LODOSE-83314 format. One line per 4 residues: number of its first residue (from 0); for each residue x negated, y negated, z negated of C-alpha. Coordinates in Angstrom, 1 decimal. Layout:
NUM	X,Y,Z | ...
END
This chain:
0	0.0,0.0,0.0 | -1.4,-3.4,1.0 | -1.9,-6.3,-1.5 | -0.7,-9.8,-1.0
4	-4.0,-11.8,-1.1 | -4.2,-15.6,-1.4 | -7.4,-17.0,0.1 | -7.8,-20.7,-0.9
8	-9.9,-22.9,1.4 | -9.6,-20.2,4.1 | -9.8,-22.7,7.0 | -13.3,-23.7,5.8
12	-16.7,-22.3,6.6 | -17.1,-19.3,4.3 | -13.4,-18.8,3.8 | -12.6,-18.4,7.5
16	-15.4,-15.9,7.9 | -14.0,-14.0,5.0 | -10.5,-13.9,6.4 | -11.9,-12.5,9.6
20	-14.1,-10.0,7.7 | -11.1,-8.7,5.6 | -8.8,-8.4,8.6 | -11.3,-6.4,10.6
24	-11.8,-3.9,7.7 | -8.6,-3.7,5.6 | -4.8,-3.8,5.7 | -4.1,-6.5,3.1
28	-1.4,-9.1,3.7 | -3.4,-12.4,4.0 | -2.1,-15.8,3.0 | -4.5,-18.7,3.7
32	-4.0,-21.9,1.7 | -5.9,-25.0,2.9 | -5.5,-28.7,2.6 | -7.2,-29.2,6.0
36	-9.4,-32.0,4.8 | -12.5,-32.8,7.0 | -14.0,-29.5,5.9 | -11.0,-27.3,6.9
40	-10.3,-26.6,10.6 | -7.5,-24.5,12.0 | -9.9,-23.7,15.0 | -11.8,-21.5,12.5
44	-8.7,-19.3,12.3 | -7.6,-19.3,15.9 | -8.7,-15.7,16.5 | -6.6,-14.3,13.6
48	-3.7,-16.8,13.5 | -1.1,-14.1,14.4 | -2.3,-11.9,11.5 | -2.1,-14.3,8.6
52	0.4,-16.6,6.9 | -1.1,-20.1,6.9 | 0.1,-22.6,4.2 | -1.0,-26.2,4.3
56	-1.3,-27.5,0.7 | -3.4,-29.0,-2.1 | -4.6,-26.9,-5.1 | -4.4,-30.1,-7.1
60	-0.6,-30.2,-6.7 | 0.5,-28.2,-9.7 | 4.2,-27.8,-8.9 | 3.3,-26.7,-5.3
64	0.9,-24.1,-6.6 | 3.4,-22.8,-9.2 | 6.1,-22.4,-6.6 | 3.7,-20.6,-4.2
68	3.0,-18.0,-6.8 | 6.7,-17.6,-7.7 | 7.6,-17.2,-4.0 | 4.9,-14.8,-2.8
72	3.8,-13.0,-6.0 | 0.2,-12.7,-5.0 | -1.7,-9.7,-6.4 | -5.1,-11.1,-5.6
76	-6.7,-14.6,-5.3 | -10.0,-15.3,-3.6 | -10.8,-18.9,-4.5 | -13.0,-20.7,-2.0
80	-11.3,-24.2,-2.0 | -13.8,-26.8,-3.2 | -15.5,-30.1,-2.4 | -19.0,-28.9,-1.7
84	-21.2,-31.5,0.0 | -23.8,-32.8,-2.4 | -24.3,-36.1,-0.6 | -20.6,-36.8,-0.7
88	-20.5,-36.0,-4.4 | -23.2,-38.7,-5.0 | -21.2,-41.4,-3.1 | -17.7,-40.3,-4.3
92	-17.8,-38.0,-7.3 | -14.1,-38.3,-8.4 | -12.8,-36.1,-5.6 | -15.2,-33.3,-6.7
96	-14.1,-33.5,-10.3 | -10.4,-33.4,-9.4 | -10.5,-30.6,-6.8 | -13.1,-28.4,-8.3
100	-12.0,-28.6,-11.9 | -8.3,-29.4,-11.9 | -7.6,-27.4,-8.8 | -9.2,-24.3,-10.2
104	-7.3,-24.7,-13.4 | -4.0,-25.0,-11.6 | -4.7,-21.7,-9.7 | -5.8,-19.9,-12.9
108	-2.8,-21.0,-14.9 | -0.3,-20.1,-12.1 | -1.9,-16.7,-11.7 | -1.8,-16.2,-15.5
112	1.9,-17.0,-15.7 | 2.6,-14.7,-12.8 | 0.5,-11.7,-13.8 | 0.7,-11.7,-17.6
116	3.4,-11.8,-20.2 | 0.9,-13.3,-22.7 | -2.7,-13.0,-23.8 | -4.2,-9.6,-23.0
120	-0.7,-8.4,-21.8 | -0.8,-7.8,-18.1 | 2.5,-7.0,-16.4 | 2.7,-3.4,-15.0
124	3.3,-4.5,-11.4 | 0.1,-6.6,-11.6 | -2.2,-4.1,-13.3 | -4.5,-4.2,-10.3
128	-4.5,-8.0,-10.0 | -7.8,-9.8,-9.4 | -8.9,-13.5,-9.4 | -12.3,-13.9,-7.6
132	-13.9,-17.3,-8.1 | -16.6,-18.4,-5.6 | -19.3,-20.6,-7.0 | -22.8,-21.7,-6.2
136	-26.4,-21.2,-7.4 | -26.6,-25.0,-7.9 | -25.0,-24.6,-11.3 | -28.3,-23.3,-12.5
140	-30.2,-26.5,-11.7 | -33.6,-26.3,-10.1 | -36.5,-23.9,-10.2 | -40.3,-24.5,-10.1
144	-42.4,-22.7,-7.6 | -41.8,-19.3,-9.2 | -38.9,-17.5,-10.9 | -35.4,-16.6,-9.8
148	-31.8,-17.4,-11.0 | -30.2,-14.5,-12.7 | -26.7,-14.2,-14.2 | -28.3,-15.0,-17.5
152	-29.9,-18.3,-16.4 | -28.6,-21.2,-18.5 | -26.5,-23.7,-16.6 | -28.2,-27.0,-15.8
156	-26.3,-28.7,-13.0 | -28.0,-31.8,-11.5 | -25.4,-33.4,-9.2 | -21.7,-34.2,-9.6
160	-21.0,-31.4,-7.2 | -22.8,-28.7,-9.2 | -21.5,-30.1,-12.5 | -17.9,-29.8,-11.2
164	-18.6,-26.2,-10.1 | -20.2,-25.4,-13.4 | -17.1,-26.7,-15.2 | -14.8,-24.5,-13.0
168	-17.0,-21.5,-13.8 | -16.5,-22.1,-17.5 | -12.8,-22.5,-17.1 | -12.6,-19.1,-15.3
172	-14.7,-17.5,-18.0 | -12.4,-18.9,-20.7 | -9.4,-17.3,-19.1 | -11.0,-13.9,-19.4
176	-12.1,-14.3,-23.0 | -9.0,-16.1,-24.2 | -6.2,-14.4,-22.2 | -7.8,-11.2,-20.8
180	-7.3,-12.5,-17.2 | -8.7,-10.2,-14.6 | -11.4,-12.6,-13.2 | -14.7,-12.1,-11.5
184	-17.1,-14.9,-10.5 | -19.8,-14.9,-7.8 | -22.6,-17.5,-7.4 | -24.1,-17.6,-4.0
188	-27.2,-19.1,-2.4 | -27.1,-21.4,0.7 | -24.9,-19.9,3.4 | -25.2,-20.4,7.2
192	-23.5,-19.0,10.3 | -20.5,-19.7,12.6 | -17.9,-22.3,11.6 | -20.1,-24.2,9.2
196	-19.2,-27.9,9.0 | -21.4,-30.1,11.1 | -22.6,-32.2,8.1 | -24.6,-29.3,6.6
200	-28.4,-28.9,7.2 | -28.5,-26.2,9.9 | -25.7,-27.5,12.1 | -27.2,-31.0,11.7
204	-30.6,-29.8,12.9 | -29.0,-28.0,15.9 | -26.8,-31.0,16.8 | -29.5,-33.6,16.6
208	-31.9,-31.4,18.5 | -29.7,-30.8,21.5 | -28.5,-34.4,21.6 | -32.1,-35.7,21.7
212	-31.8,-37.5,18.4 | -34.2,-37.6,15.5 | -33.9,-34.5,13.3 | -33.8,-35.8,9.7
216	-35.6,-33.9,7.0 | -35.4,-35.2,3.4 | -38.7,-36.1,1.6 | -41.6,-34.0,2.7
220	-39.5,-31.0,3.8 | -40.9,-28.8,1.0 | -37.6,-28.2,-0.8 | -36.9,-24.4,-0.8
224	-33.5,-22.7,-0.4 | -32.6,-19.0,-0.5 | -30.6,-18.5,2.7 | -27.7,-16.0,3.1
228	-25.9,-15.2,6.4 | -22.2,-15.8,5.9 | -21.0,-12.3,6.8 | -23.5,-10.8,4.3
232	-21.9,-13.1,1.7 | -18.4,-11.9,2.8 | -19.3,-8.3,2.2 | -20.5,-9.1,-1.3
236	-17.4,-11.1,-2.1 | -15.2,-8.2,-1.1 | -17.2,-5.7,-3.2 | -17.1,-8.1,-6.2
240	-13.3,-8.5,-5.8 | -12.5,-4.8,-5.5 | -15.2,-3.1,-7.7 | -16.7,-5.9,-9.8
244	-16.4,-5.5,-13.6 | -13.8,-7.9,-15.0 | -15.2,-11.0,-16.7 | -18.6,-10.5,-15.0
248	-20.6,-12.8,-12.8 | -22.5,-11.5,-9.7 | -25.2,-13.6,-8.0 | -25.3,-13.1,-4.2
252	-28.5,-14.1,-2.5 | -30.2,-13.2,0.7 | -33.8,-12.9,-0.6 | -34.7,-15.3,2.2
256	-36.5,-18.3,0.7 | -37.5,-20.9,3.2 | -38.7,-24.5,3.1 | -36.5,-27.0,4.8
260	-39.2,-28.0,7.2 | -39.7,-24.3,8.1 | -36.0,-24.1,8.9 | -36.2,-27.1,11.3
264	-39.3,-25.7,13.0 | -37.8,-22.2,13.5 | -34.5,-23.7,14.9 | -36.6,-25.8,17.3
268	-38.6,-22.8,18.4 | -35.5,-20.8,19.2 | -34.0,-23.7,21.0 | -37.2,-24.1,23.0
272	-36.5,-20.5,24.3 | -32.7,-20.6,24.5 | -32.2,-24.2,25.8 | -35.6,-25.3,27.1
276	-36.5,-28.9,28.0 | -39.7,-30.6,29.0 | -41.0,-31.1,25.5 | -40.5,-29.1,22.3
280	-37.6,-30.0,20.1 | -40.1,-30.1,17.2 | -41.2,-33.6,18.4 | -37.8,-34.9,17.2
284	-38.4,-33.9,13.5 | -38.4,-37.0,11.4 | -38.9,-37.4,7.6 | -36.3,-39.6,5.8
288	-36.0,-40.9,2.2 | -35.2,-38.1,-0.2 | -31.8,-38.0,-1.8 | -31.2,-38.7,-5.5
292	-31.5,-35.7,-7.8 | -32.6,-33.4,-5.0 | -33.3,-30.0,-6.5 | -36.7,-28.6,-5.5
296	-36.0,-24.9,-5.2 | -33.1,-22.5,-5.5 | -33.6,-18.7,-5.3 | -31.3,-15.9,-6.5
300	-32.1,-12.5,-8.0 | -29.3,-10.4,-6.4 | -30.4,-7.2,-8.3 | -27.1,-6.9,-10.3
304	-24.8,-6.7,-7.3 | -27.3,-4.6,-5.3 | -27.6,-2.1,-8.1 | -24.0,-2.1,-9.6
308	-22.0,-2.5,-6.3 | -24.5,-1.2,-3.7 | -24.5,-4.4,-1.8 | -27.3,-5.3,0.6
312	-27.8,-8.2,3.0 | -28.1,-7.0,6.6 | -29.6,-10.1,8.1 | -32.9,-11.8,7.3
316	-33.2,-15.5,8.0 | -34.8,-15.1,11.4 | -32.1,-12.7,12.8 | -29.2,-14.6,11.3
320	-30.4,-18.0,12.5 | -30.7,-16.7,16.1 | -27.1,-15.5,16.0 | -26.1,-18.8,14.5
324	-27.8,-20.9,17.1 | -26.3,-18.8,19.9 | -22.8,-19.3,18.4 | -23.3,-23.1,18.3
328	-24.6,-23.2,21.9 | -21.4,-21.5,22.9 | -19.2,-23.7,20.7 | -20.8,-27.1,21.1
332	-17.5,-28.8,20.3 | -18.1,-27.7,16.7 | -21.2,-29.8,16.4
END
């Protein structure tokens, strides 16, 4: 018997890839909720539009969310919906506080009222209910040149974005410990792949390169990120949703640490082969003033999900980025 699964933020980058991943592999009835802000795009769901129920709405609208749960009686929630661009959180933090904290609370409270009669008393018809909360490695702050984030790393968020996500993680945790809510949290490293919004690093590099503009790299380009191909992330999310231990956190990372300057150089090298021009795209790389509070390095230890749930990333950065560049060259309207 299939479950009714609510996927919030499902018209966004990771959410839309997850919708596609689930529909390819399982029989669940999928409901996609998205506000369709600048980060959500119905084009991301075109290929599967006849297989889902799409609902336009805002997770911050408490009455709307309550009515949605009453109407559809969702058995599972996969919560992607969030404001996520760090630069935007620096210039306009209030939207991040509202969406990432209040929105998450609204979803949790509606799920709690639907699934449970009271604390630690789950209704029989919802005994297999699950709430999967998608978070970020940025809640852990920054690393020096060595070490990895684990599930036990103390939280130390450094931007309004990461602070708002850390807050939402704690609210999810509290619903498990106070009410016995069936929740699981995942914290992921930097994602890349098809459907990513053009404001993010990798689409920006590709767009600037093929348009002949300067390719902007913050500071000296030495900041390090652990990169995760989006479909590898989706497989980890599904495993955590179905088989993860309730109340637990699972870190999902690609074990692909790369400096930002290396990212730009590799993309330029692939473009030199895939879309050659007279000079190398590398000549367009330009260093710009670093952003405030720019974390030096993120890197995730994914041992827990690898060992407990037998998850493994299939792509390394070089194979995943080649697929990603090819997709953007075929879908230039998305840049």
